[in-house]
N, C-alpha and C positions, 0 to 999 in steps of 0.2 A: 515075858522073861526079860530080865535086865540085860543090856548089852554087855559083852565081856571084853575086857582089855587085858593085855599081858602084864605080868608083874613089872614093877619099875626096875630098870637096869641102871648100872652105874653111869652109863652114857647119858641117861635122862637127867642126871643131876648136874650136868655141865651148864654153867650160866653163859648167856649170850655174850656178856662182856669179856669173857676169857678167850674168845675164839678169834682166829686170825684171818679167815677167808670166808667168802660167800658160801661155799659148800658146807663148811662147818656150822655156819650160822643157820643155814636151812636145816641141817641135821639136828641141831639143838632145838630148833623150833618144832620140828616134827616130834622129837623126843618129849619136849615139854608138853606139847599138845596131847600126846598119847597118855602121858602120866596124869595130866589134869583130868582128862576124860575118864580115865580109870578110877580116879579117886572120887570124882563127882558121881559116877555111876554107882559106886559103892554106897555113898551117902544118900543119893537121891535116885533110886532105881526107876522111879516113875516119871522123873523130870529130865533125864539125860538120854539123848537119842543119838545113836550112831548112824553112819551113812547108809546102812541097809534098811532103814525104817522109813515109813511113809511120812511121819512127822518131821524127820530130818529133811526130807525132800521138800516138804511144804515150807518149812521155816527158812531153809537156805535159799529158797526162791522168793522170799518176801521182797527183796529189792525191786523197785519199780523198773529199773533199767537192766536190760540184758547184759550191758557192759560191766555190771557190778556183781555178777554171779561168780562166787569163788567156792572153794571146797574146804570148809572147816573140818577139823577132826571130829567134832561132835557139836550138837546143839543143846544148850541148857535153857530150860523154860522155868525160871523162878516164879514163885507164887506170891512172894512178899519180900520186904527188905532184908529179913533174916536170911532167906535163901541166897540173895545177892551177896550178902556179907560172907556167907560160907564160901561161895564161889571165889570171892576175892582172896580169901585166905589160901585156898587151893592154888589159885593162879600165882600168887606171890611166892608160895613155897616151891612150885614146879617151874616157875619162870616161863609159863606157857603164853604164847601170843593169844590175844583175845580181841573180840569186837563186840560192840553193843548196838542192837537194832531195836527200834520201836516199830515204825511203819516202813522204813527203808526208802523214803522218797528221794533222798539226795542222790543224783545220778553221777557220783564220783566213785570210781573203783577204790575199794578199801575203806570207804566211809562207814560201812555198816556190816562188812563181812571180812573174813580172813582165810588164808590158806594155812593148814596145818595147826590150827589153834581152836579155841573154844568160842563159838558164837553164843553170846548171851542174848537171848531174845526176850524182850520185855512185853511181848505180845499179849500175855495173860494178865498183865497189870492194868486192868481196865476199871479200877475203882472210880466211882463218881459219887460225890456226896455234897449237896448244898448245905450251907450253914442254916441255922434256924431263921436268921433274919434275911436269908437269901443273898447276902452281900459277897460271899466267898464260896467258891466251889472247889473241892478237892478232886484232883484228876490224876489218875495213873498214867504213866507215859505210853502204855499200850493202846490207849484210846486213839481213834481217829476223830477229826473235828466234827464230822457229820453226826457221830454218836453223841458228842458233847452238846451240840446245838439241839439235837432232838431231846436231850435230857433237860436242858435249862429253859428252853423256850416256853413250855407249858406253864412255867412259873413266872412268865413275864420278864425273863432275863436274857441277856446276851453275854457273850465272851468275845474279847478281841483276839480271835484265833485265826486259823488259816482260811483263806478265801475259797480254797478247793476242799471239799469235804473229805477226800481220801487221804489228805496229808495227815501225818501223825502229830500228836501233841508234843512228844518229847523233843524231836529234832527241831521243829519250828520254834518252840520257845527258847531252846538253848542257842539258836542262831540269831535271835532277835524277834522276828515275826512281823510280817506285814499283814494287817487286817483291815476290815472295812471301817473300823472305828479309830484308826491310828491317829488321825488329825485331832481327835478328842482326847485320847488317853496314851498316845505314844506307841512304841513297839509292843507286840504281844508280851514280851518279857517284862515290860514295865508294869503289867498288871499282876505279876507274880508277887505275892506277899510273903511266901515261905516255901522253901524247898526241903523235902526229906531226901537225904542222899547218903549213899554208902561211900566212904572215903577209901583211898587206896590202901590204907592200913586195916580195912574191913570194919571200922567203927561206923555207927549210924548216927548222924547228926541232923539237927534242924538248923537251916541257915535262913536268917531273916535280917531285918534292919538293925537288930540289937544283939544277936547271937551269931557268931561267925559272919560278921558283916562284910569281911573281905571276900568270902566265898559268895555271899549274896550278890555282891557287885559283879564278880567275875562270871557268874553263871548267866548273867543277862547279856548274852551275846558271845560268851567265851567258849561255847560248845561243851563237849564232855571230857575236857582235859582234867577236871578237878574231882571227879567222882561219878558215880552212877545215880542219877536222880530217880527215885522210886515214887515220888509224889510231888505234884505242883499244887500249891494253894493259890487260887487265882481270883482276883476281884471280878465281880460280875457288873453288868450295866443294865439298868432298867430299860426295857425295850419291848415295844409292841409291834405295830405295823411299820413298814418302811416302803420306800419307792425302789423299784428294781427295773432294770432295762438291759436287754441284750440285742445288739444290732450288728449285722454283718453286711457290708456294702461290697460291690464289685470294684474292680480297679478303676472304673470310670469315675468313682467318687473320691479318688485319692487326694486331689488338690483341695476340695472343700473339707475333707476329713483332716488334712494337715492344718488347714486354716482354723478349724474348730479346736484342734488340740492346742495350737499356739495361743488361741484366744483364752482357752481354759487355764493355761499356765501363766498368762500375762498378769501383771499387777492389776488387781481389781477383778480378775477372772474367777471362774468357778472354783479353782483350787484353794482359794482363800476361805471358802465356806467349810467350816470344820465338820459339818454333817455329810459332806460330799466325799465320795470315794469313787475312783474310776480306774478301769483297767483297759487303756487304749493299746492296741497292738496291730502290727502289720504281719501278715502271714503269706508265705510263698511256697508253691510246689515247683522247684526248679525244672523238673523233667518236662512239665507241660506249660510252664509259665503262668499258671493260675495264681492270681494275686488278689488278696482280700484285705480290707481294712475293717477293724473291729472296735467296738466300744461296749464295754460292760460297765454298767453304772449302778451305784448304790447310794441311797440317801436315807440317813437315819432319822426319818420322820415320815409321817403319812401325808406327804405332799405329792400330788400328781404332777409330773413333768417339772421338776424344780428348775428354777432359773439358772442354777449352777451349770446345768447341762444344755442350756438353750442353743448353743452353737452346734452341738451334735444333733439336737432335735430338728434343727433347721435344714439339715442335709436332705435334699429331696431326690437323690439318685436312687437307682434300683437296689433293692435289698434282697439278700439271701435269707436273712432272719431279721425279724422285727417284732420283738415282744417286750412289753413294758406294762407297768401297773403298780398298784399299791396293794400290799398284802403282808402276811407274816414275814418278819425280817429274814427268816431262814430260806426264803424262796430262791434267792440267787445262789448261795453256796450249795443248796440242794440241786439246783439245775446244773451247776458245774461239776457235780459228783456223777459224771457220766461213765458208762462202761468203757467208752473209748479212752477216757483219761485215766481210768483205773487199770486198764489192761497192762499186763507186764510182759508182753510178747514182742516189744520193740526195744531198740537201742536208743537211749536218751542222752542228751548232753545240755548242760547249762554253761554260759559264760556271762559275766556281768561287767558293766562299765558304767560309770556315773558321769554326769555333766550338768551344767547349768541349764535351767529351763529357758531355752532361747530358740527361736525359729531356725537359726543357722545350725544349731546342734541337731535338731530334728532332721533337717535336710541332709546333713553329713551322714547320719545313720541310714537314711533312706537310700542314698547313693552307695555308701560303702558296703552295706549288707546286701541289699536286694538287687541293685543293678549288677553287682559282681557275681552274686550267687546264680543269677540266670545263666551265666556262661561257665563259671568255674565249677559249679556243682550240677550242671545239667545231666551229667552221665550217672548220677547217683539215683538209683531206683528207689521209689517209695520214700523219698525224703521230703519232709516238711520243715521249713525253718521260719521262725517267727521272732519278732522283737517287741517286747512289752515296755512301754514308757511309764514307769511307776513313779508318780510325783511324790516327793517327800517335802511336806510343807514346813514352814517355820513354826506353825502352831503344833505340829507333830513333835518336833524336837523340843520345843518349850514344854510340852506335856510330858515328854520323857524325863526331862530334868526335874520337873515339878514332882514327879513320882520317885525321885531319888537317884536318877541317872542310871547309867549302864556302861558296860565296857566299850561300846561303840563311841560314846562321848562326842557326838556331833555338835557343831557350833550352829545355833539358830541363825547367826548372821550370815552363814554360808548357804542358807535356804532362801527360796525353794530350789530344789535340784531334782534331777531324774536319776533314779536307780534303775538302769536299763538291764533287761534280761533278754539275752539271745538264747533261744531254745531250739534244739534240733531233734527230730525224730526220724529214724530210718531203720532198715531191716537187716542189712548184710554186714557182717563183721569185716569183710574185705574193704568196706568203705569207711571204716573207723578213722583211719589216718587222714583221709581227704576232708572229712567233716571237721575233725578236730583242728587240723592245720588252718582250714579256712576260718573257723570261728576265732581261733587265737589271733590270727593276723588281723581279722576285722576288728576285734576288740582293741587291739594295740593301735590300729590306725585311727579308730574313733577317738581314743584317748589322746593321741598325738595331735590330731586335727583340731579337736575342741580346745586343747591346751594352747595351741598356737593362736587361737582367737580369744584367749582369756576366758574360755567357757568350761575349762576342765574342773573336775571334782575328784578328789582322791579316793572317796569311799568305795569299798568293795563289799557288797552285801553277801555275807557268808552263805546264806541259804540259796543264793543264786550263782555262786562262784563255780568255776570250772577247774579242770586239772591244770596244775601249775600256777594258779593264781594264789596270791598271798593276802587274804582279807585282813588278818590280824595286824599287818603293818599299816593298814589304813585307819585303824581305830584311833580316835582322838588325834588325827593328823600325825600319827606315829607315836603319840604320847602314852598310849595304854599298854603297849606290848611288854615293856619291862615290868610294869606292875603285874600284868597277867602271869608272866614267867616267874616272878618272885612268889606269887600266891601258889602257883603250881608246885614250885620247889618246896614251899612250906608244908604242903599237905601230901606231898609225894616224895618223901625223903629217900625212899629206896628205888625210885625211878620205875615203879610198876606201870603207871599210865604213860610216863614219858618214853619208856623203852618197849613196852609190850602191847600197848593199845593200838589197834588199827584205826586210822583216822583219815579224813579227807584232806585236811590241810595242816601243815606243821605249825606249831605255836612259835613262830619265828618270823 
């Protein structure tokens, strides 16, 4: 039976912009949400789910982090772009708050859900279709990368998508996208050759290099401020076997690990090999002081123990994990697609900070995050905190520009640099403030200390950003924001996305 909603009242027709205080705004949001849910239920009785249904419970709990669970008035599960367009007409008419979710991996409250509004879940948009010549694959935003890789790999192809298989296609590509092939082809977004999207006025358009070229540029890193993407057409990469490695050392190997990382990042080091990709990180459990150093390595060729990683290979300390070899290129992302990583029963948080690839900057991170976390966060039960040093090479940025550029608009002359990710996982809501405040202060301190040494970098990678950070201000050294805002105003003249869309970061 279709969920039932009360008839629309006069109060439901009040627009948010006419209200004068917070209580009225909340009341209008509730009214708009109820009205939109009622109208969508009437039009799509099998696709609209109220809070007393199992599908609502499942979809509203899609977000990876427990900190991001909100209470939408209803969940809408469109099956194609036309369904999304109908939803946008209803939302515009009712002025209902709304959110858009694909896989829900961004751990920022409000990025993928909303209170009192419509959650549009793109979960069912799982279209996958390779072109006849295998050069392009069409992807629905509801796919996760593991499913994409399993689809293209048997045809001898790869896609520069997420390194973790559970991450969703939609969010990663709209935020840029760090992949194993980025030094060869740029950000994940740079491989998109066309977007199918529903605009705020509910029209369906194709954005590419020659049609709606301004949207085509903005969607490469500009997130979902411009419309709801219902299909990504993405270039593939011919790919067979590759080298993979996963190693975890105890704290006894910290110094040789740091030396290996610095050698990899140094001029002439492994980071200059465009086939090499690495995920070096430090992880700490503050409650017991357990400290590990980690290196996850990928090489886009069937070469055993590539020279690019020789300094990590040379570390002879005791390991907790040591696996490597040559095999199908999907082995590493599949191995990272673990139940523990996919679990949604924890509280998660990201913060990002960038800096030049320099040993002094690496040392600053080690002391600022891990030395202080041992004491400051020792009381937080079940907390794990890690810092990933994600190298962004000059070749990466040059490849991005060669493919038409993007909203991030980074300068190759400012590379290489590190896009750092500080990630925290814990269990208790009572510890939210302590973890958030520590992370914010640590990121600020790293930025200040590296800047004082001339090692700072302004870039904030949107997909790794945390609450209160402003990634759009960092794009193009501040030069992209006004252009993004102008494009947003052009396609959203009535302020539907600007005023009603729940988002992780303001376009300001």
